[in-house]
C-alpha positions in Angstrom: 0.0 0.0 0.0 1.4 3.4 -0.9 0.3 6.9 -0.1 0.7 10.3 -1.7 0.8 11.8 1.8 4.3 13.0 2.4 3.6 15.1 5.5 3.1 12.4 8.1 3.8 13.8 11.6 2.7 13.3 15.1 0.3 16.2 14.6 -1.4 14.3 11.7 -2.7 11.9 14.3 -3.5 14.4 17.1 -0.2 14.1 18.9 1.2 17.3 20.2 4.6 17.2 22.0 4.2 20.8 23.1 1.3 19.7 25.5 3.3 17.0 27.2 3.5 17.5 31.0 6.4 17.3 33.3 5.1 13.8 34.2 6.6 12.7 30.9 10.1 13.0 32.6 9.2 9.9 34.6 9.5 6.5 32.9 6.0 5.4 31.9 4.6 2.1 33.0 3.3 -0.6 30.8 -0.2 0.8 31.3 1.0 4.3 30.4 2.5 3.0 27.2 -0.7 1.2 26.3 -2.8 4.3 27.1 -0.6 6.4 24.7 -0.9 3.8 22.0 -4.7 3.5 22.4 -5.0 7.3 22.2 -2.9 7.2 19.0 -5.2 4.5 17.5 -8.3 6.4 18.5 -6.8 9.5 16.8 -6.2 7.7 13.5 -8.3 9.0 10.6 -11.0 6.8 9.1 -10.8 4.5 7.2 -7.8 3.4 9.3 -9.3 3.6 12.8 -11.9 0.9 12.5 -9.6 -1.8 11.1 -6.9 -0.8 13.6 -9.3 -1.3 16.5 -9.7 -4.9 15.4 -6.0 -5.6 16.0 -4.9 -6.7 19.4 -2.4 -4.4 21.2 0.1 -5.9 23.6 2.7 -4.0 25.6 5.5 -5.9 27.3 8.8 -4.9 28.8 10.8 -6.9 26.2 10.2 -9.1 23.2 10.6 -12.8 24.2 13.4 -15.0 23.0 11.3 -16.8 20.4 10.4 -13.4 18.8 14.0 -12.4 18.7 15.1 -15.7 17.2 12.4 -15.6 14.6 13.7 -12.2 13.5 17.3 -13.2 13.7 18.0 -10.7 16.5 19.9 -11.2 19.8 19.5 -7.9 21.5 16.0 -7.2 22.9 16.8 -3.5 23.0 16.9 -3.4 19.2 13.1 -4.0 18.8 10.7 -1.3 20.0 7.6 -2.8 18.3 6.4 -5.6 16.1 3.4 -6.3 13.9 2.5 -10.0 14.0 -0.1 -10.9 11.5 -1.1 -10.9 7.9 -1.3 -7.4 6.3 -4.8 -6.5 5.1 -3.3 -6.2 1.6 -2.5 -10.0 1.7 -5.7 -11.3 3.3 -8.4 -13.0 1.3 -11.8 -14.6 2.0 -9.9 -17.9 2.0 -7.6 -16.7 4.8 -8.0 -18.8 8.0 -6.4 -16.9 10.8 -4.4 -18.8 13.4 -5.0 -16.0 15.9 -5.6 -12.3 16.0 -3.3 -9.8 14.3 -1.2 -8.2 17.1 0.8 -5.0 17.4 3.5 -5.5 20.1 5.1 -2.5 21.8 8.2 -3.1 24.0 8.5 -0.7 26.8 12.2 -1.0 27.8 13.5 -0.6 24.2 11.2 2.4 23.8 12.5 3.9 27.0 16.1 3.3 26.0 15.5 5.1 22.7 13.7 7.9 24.5 16.7 8.4 26.8 19.3 8.1 24.0 17.5 10.6 21.8 16.7 13.2 24.4 15.0 15.3 21.8 11.6 13.8 21.6 8.7 13.4 24.1 7.7 9.9 25.2 4.2 10.4 23.7 5.6 11.3 20.3 7.9 8.3 20.4 5.3 5.8 21.5 2.9 7.2 18.9 5.4 6.9 16.1 6.2 3.3 17.0 2.5 2.5 17.2 1.8 4.1 13.8 4.8 2.4 12.3 3.6 -1.0 13.4 0.0 -0.3 12.2 1.4 0.8 8.9 2.7 -2.8 8.5 -0.9 -4.1 9.3 -2.1 -1.9 6.4 0.5 -3.5 4.0 3.3 -0.9 4.1 6.9 -2.0 4.1 9.6 -0.3 6.0 10.7 1.4 2.8 7.1 2.7 2.2 7.0 4.1 5.7 10.5 5.7 5.4 9.4 7.5 2.2 6.7 9.5 4.1 8.1 9.5 7.6 11.6 10.9 8.1 11.2 10.5 11.9 14.0 8.0 12.3 16.7 10.0 10.3 
């Protein structure tokens, strides 16, 4: 899936780092990360919001060893999020799901990146990771995402 939108930003999805409070200086809990992610999903424009709400959202401190092995990774700090499922662009009426599509967010790697960057609020970072993973759900590759979102440069 491609898009002609080349102005993706946190503000596109209702995220405004200028309104973050001093509380954001404290490391957020798993529940806090989930709340930020759910706020991000709720702020998605239609027609994305409805299908996104059908995807399970899981927030854990770290990816488990099996996930890392499946991705050929060793360091759990390298993975801030993961989409686990079949993108909507690849599903068909013949598709028999083995389980729900899941977007995983990993708190400790997100916090590590937040601390390392020092130039971005935690809400913006969690929102970007959330949107990135949901973009995979909608069939976007990392290259597709990079063309419209220069966030990681």
